[in-house]
C-alpha positions as CSV (number, residue, x, y, z in Angstrom):
1,M,5.6,-12.5,19.4
2,D,8.1,-9.7,19.6
3,I,8.4,-7.6,16.5
4,N,10.6,-4.6,16.4
5,F,12.2,-2.5,13.7
6,N,14.9,-0.8,15.6
7,N,17.5,0.9,13.3
8,K,15.5,0.0,10.2
9,L,14.9,2.6,7.5
10,I,11.5,2.2,5.8
11,L,9.8,4.1,2.9
12,I,6.0,4.2,2.7
13,T,4.6,5.8,-0.4
14,G,1.3,7.6,-0.2
15,S,1.4,7.7,3.6
16,T,0.0,11.0,4.9
17,Q,-3.5,9.5,5.6
18,G,-5.4,6.2,5.8
19,I,-3.7,2.9,5.5
20,G,-0.3,4.4,4.7
21,F,-0.3,6.7,7.7
22,A,-1.4,3.9,10.0
23,I,1.5,1.7,8.8
24,G,4.0,4.5,9.3
25,N,2.8,5.3,12.8
26,A,2.9,1.7,13.8
27,L,6.4,1.3,12.5
28,L,7.6,4.4,14.4
29,N,6.2,2.8,17.5
30,L,8.2,-0.3,16.7
31,G,11.5,1.6,16.5
32,A,11.8,2.3,12.8
33,T,12.9,5.4,11.0
34,V,10.1,6.1,8.5
35,I,10.1,8.1,5.3
36,F,6.6,9.3,4.7
37,N,5.7,10.3,1.1
38,S,2.9,12.1,-0.7
39,R,2.4,14.2,-3.9
40,T,1.9,17.4,-1.9
41,N,2.8,18.9,1.5
42,N,-0.3,17.6,3.2
43,L,1.0,17.5,6.8
44,K,-2.2,17.5,8.8
45,Q,-1.9,13.9,9.9
46,L,1.9,13.9,10.2
47,K,1.7,16.8,12.7
48,T,-0.1,14.4,15.1
49,L,3.0,12.2,15.4
50,K,4.9,12.5,18.6
51,Q,8.0,10.6,17.4
52,T,10.9,12.3,15.8
53,R,12.3,9.4,13.7
54,Y,10.5,10.4,10.5
55,K,10.8,12.5,7.4
56,H,8.3,13.6,4.8
57,I,9.4,13.8,1.2
58,V,7.2,15.1,-1.6
59,A,7.2,13.0,-4.8
60,D,4.7,11.7,-7.3
61,V,5.8,8.1,-7.5
62,S,3.5,7.4,-10.4
63,D,6.0,9.4,-12.4
64,Y,9.1,7.3,-13.2
65,S,11.6,10.1,-12.9
66,E,10.2,11.4,-9.6
67,A,10.2,7.9,-8.1
68,K,13.9,7.5,-8.9
69,K,14.7,11.0,-7.6
70,L,12.9,10.1,-4.3
71,L,15.1,7.0,-3.9
72,K,18.2,8.9,-4.7
73,T,17.4,11.5,-2.1
74,I,16.8,8.9,0.5
75,K,20.0,7.1,-0.2
76,K,22.0,10.4,-0.1
77,D,20.4,11.7,3.1
78,F,19.6,8.6,5.1
79,G,21.3,5.5,3.5
80,L,20.0,2.3,2.1
81,L,16.4,1.2,2.8
82,N,15.6,-2.0,4.8
83,H,11.9,-2.1,3.8
84,I,9.5,-0.5,1.4
85,V,5.7,-0.3,1.5
86,C,4.1,0.8,-1.8
87,N,0.7,2.2,-0.8
88,V,-0.2,4.8,-3.5
89,G,-3.5,4.0,-5.1
90,N,-6.8,5.5,-6.0
91,G,-10.1,3.9,-7.1
92,S,-12.0,7.0,-8.1
93,S,-12.8,7.0,-11.8
94,V,-11.6,10.0,-13.8
95,N,-14.2,9.6,-16.6
96,I,-17.9,9.0,-16.5
97,Q,-17.4,6.6,-19.5
98,Q,-15.9,3.8,-17.6
99,G,-13.3,1.8,-19.4
100,S,-12.2,4.7,-21.5
101,F,-8.5,5.2,-22.5
102,T,-8.3,8.1,-20.1
103,E,-9.6,6.2,-17.1
104,I,-7.5,3.0,-17.8
105,N,-4.3,5.1,-18.3
106,D,-4.9,7.1,-15.1
107,M,-5.7,4.0,-13.1
108,M,-2.6,2.2,-14.3
109,Q,-0.4,5.1,-13.4
110,K,-1.8,5.4,-9.9
111,N,-2.4,1.8,-9.0
112,L,0.3,-0.1,-10.9
113,F,3.2,2.1,-12.0
114,S,3.3,3.9,-8.6
115,S,4.6,0.6,-7.3
116,T,6.6,-0.7,-10.2
117,N,8.4,2.6,-10.6
118,I,9.8,2.2,-7.0
119,I,10.3,-1.6,-7.1
120,S,12.2,-1.6,-10.4
121,Y,15.0,0.3,-8.6
122,A,14.8,-1.5,-5.3
123,P,18.0,-3.5,-5.6
124,D,20.0,-0.3,-6.0
125,Y,18.5,1.4,-3.0
126,M,18.0,-1.4,-0.4
127,E,20.2,-3.4,1.9
128,K,21.0,-6.8,0.3
129,D,20.2,-8.7,3.5
130,N,16.7,-9.7,4.6
131,G,14.9,-6.8,2.9
132,S,11.2,-6.9,2.3
133,I,8.6,-5.0,0.2
134,V,4.9,-5.0,0.6
135,C,2.4,-3.6,-1.9
136,I,-1.1,-2.5,-1.1
137,S,-3.4,-4.1,-3.6
138,S,-7.2,-4.6,-3.4
139,I,-9.8,-7.4,-3.5
140,C,-10.9,-5.7,-6.7
141,G,-7.9,-7.4,-8.3
142,F,-9.5,-10.8,-7.6
143,E,-13.2,-10.3,-8.2
144,N,-15.4,-8.0,-10.1
145,L,-16.9,-5.9,-7.3
146,G,-18.2,-3.0,-9.4
147,A,-15.2,-0.7,-9.2
148,P,-14.0,1.2,-12.2
149,P,-12.6,-1.3,-14.8
150,G,-9.2,0.5,-14.9
151,Y,-8.8,0.2,-11.2
152,Q,-9.7,-3.6,-11.2
153,M,-7.3,-4.2,-14.1
154,A,-4.5,-2.3,-12.4
155,K,-4.8,-4.2,-9.1
156,A,-5.0,-7.5,-10.9
157,A,-1.8,-6.6,-12.8
158,L,-0.2,-5.6,-9.5
159,N,-0.9,-9.0,-8.0
160,M,0.7,-10.7,-11.0
161,Y,3.7,-8.3,-10.9
162,V,4.3,-9.2,-7.3
163,A,4.2,-12.9,-8.2
164,S,6.5,-12.6,-11.2
165,I,9.1,-10.2,-9.8
166,A,9.6,-12.2,-6.6
167,R,12.2,-14.6,-8.0
168,Y,14.3,-11.7,-9.5
169,L,14.2,-9.7,-6.2
170,Y,15.3,-12.7,-4.1
171,N,18.6,-12.7,-6.0
172,Y,19.2,-9.7,-3.8
173,K,17.7,-11.3,-0.7
174,I,14.6,-9.1,-1.0
175,R,11.2,-10.6,-0.4
176,I,8.0,-9.1,-1.9
177,N,4.4,-9.7,-1.0
178,A,1.1,-7.8,-1.2
179,V,-2.0,-7.2,0.9
180,A,-5.4,-7.0,-0.7
181,P,-7.7,-5.1,1.7
182,G,-11.4,-5.3,1.6
183,N,-13.5,-2.2,2.5
184,I,-11.6,0.1,4.9
185,V,-13.0,3.2,6.5
186,F,-11.1,6.2,7.8
187,D,-11.5,10.0,7.7
188,G,-11.8,11.1,4.1
189,S,-12.2,7.6,2.7
190,V,-14.7,6.5,0.0
191,W,-16.5,4.4,2.7
192,E,-16.9,7.4,5.0
193,E,-18.5,9.2,2.1
194,K,-20.8,6.2,1.3
195,I,-21.9,6.0,5.0
196,N,-22.7,9.7,5.1
197,K,-24.8,9.4,1.9
198,N,-26.7,6.2,2.8
199,K,-25.7,4.4,6.0
200,E,-28.5,1.8,5.7
201,K,-27.4,0.8,2.2
202,V,-23.8,0.2,3.5
203,L,-25.1,-1.8,6.5
204,E,-27.2,-4.0,4.2
205,M,-24.2,-4.6,1.9
206,L,-22.1,-5.6,4.9
207,K,-24.8,-8.0,6.2
208,N,-25.2,-9.7,2.8
209,E,-21.6,-9.8,1.5
210,V,-19.1,-9.7,4.4
211,I,-18.9,-12.6,6.9
212,M,-17.7,-10.3,9.7
213,N,-20.5,-7.8,9.0
214,R,-18.3,-4.7,9.2
215,L,-15.8,-2.4,7.6
216,G,-12.1,-2.8,8.3
217,T,-9.7,-0.2,9.8
218,P,-6.4,1.0,8.6
219,E,-4.8,-0.4,11.8
220,E,-6.0,-3.9,10.9
221,I,-4.3,-3.7,7.5
222,S,-1.2,-2.1,9.1
223,N,-0.8,-5.1,11.4
224,F,-0.8,-7.5,8.5
225,V,1.7,-5.4,6.6
226,I,4.0,-5.3,9.6
227,F,3.8,-9.1,9.8
228,L,4.8,-9.4,6.1
229,L,7.7,-6.9,6.5
230,S,9.0,-8.8,9.6
231,N,11.0,-12.0,9.9
232,F,7.9,-13.8,11.1
233,S,6.9,-14.1,7.4
234,S,10.4,-15.2,6.3
235,F,9.2,-18.0,4.1
236,A,6.6,-15.9,2.2
237,T,7.3,-14.2,-1.0
238,G,5.5,-13.5,-4.3
239,K,2.0,-13.8,-2.7
240,T,-1.0,-11.5,-2.3
241,F,-2.8,-12.0,1.0
242,I,-6.5,-11.1,1.2
243,V,-7.6,-9.3,4.3
244,D,-11.3,-8.5,3.8
245,G,-13.4,-9.8,6.7
246,G,-14.5,-12.7,4.6
247,Q,-16.0,-10.9,1.6
248,T,-14.4,-12.5,-1.4
249,K,-15.7,-15.9,-2.5
250,G,-14.0,-19.0,-3.9
251,I,-10.3,-17.8,-3.5
């Protein structure tokens, strides 16, 4: 299987660490020009990149106007996008009273609107030939796994959004899919924190709930995203693919 993204322009939101950074780094290695994005000038990870075909643009894509401004800047400075990866998301509750208005509103902004704000403009800022979009969802959008209610609601809504918007986007020859990762560990991740606090508890959870008995890596999610962006998934659109080591049941 030969996958390359030579001469392709790709935006990855929320991409200065973790899954988003892994996707961006992999795409650079496959020949793409990558636009990295974050809310702040957090360049620690980006400074490790050896390639030169990338740009970092600061924008909070959970804000409708900032998302549009980001796309306008890319079109003006680089041209039309070939692919987009919507990776912004955060499962940390903002309120000890789970299910509060504050928590749900915050989770929707970070985990749903951060994608819809970008995708709603996609036809105006993407090439109308074999384009593709991938959203990063979560297995929490399929099963109640004890995450904050607002986070689970937002990811479930994102999965339905991907399914429902696919027909409209394909009028412009743009495919859209999503990946729902399981438990992924990387520097600064929630799972790194949980391991540091109680490694034995994490190992017990993995033994009881995950067929593969381990956490996943950003690179494993990145590989699946690249497949969905590429022509090797040319007959797939409107679907959310679970990549969780066999954790979720009955789906």
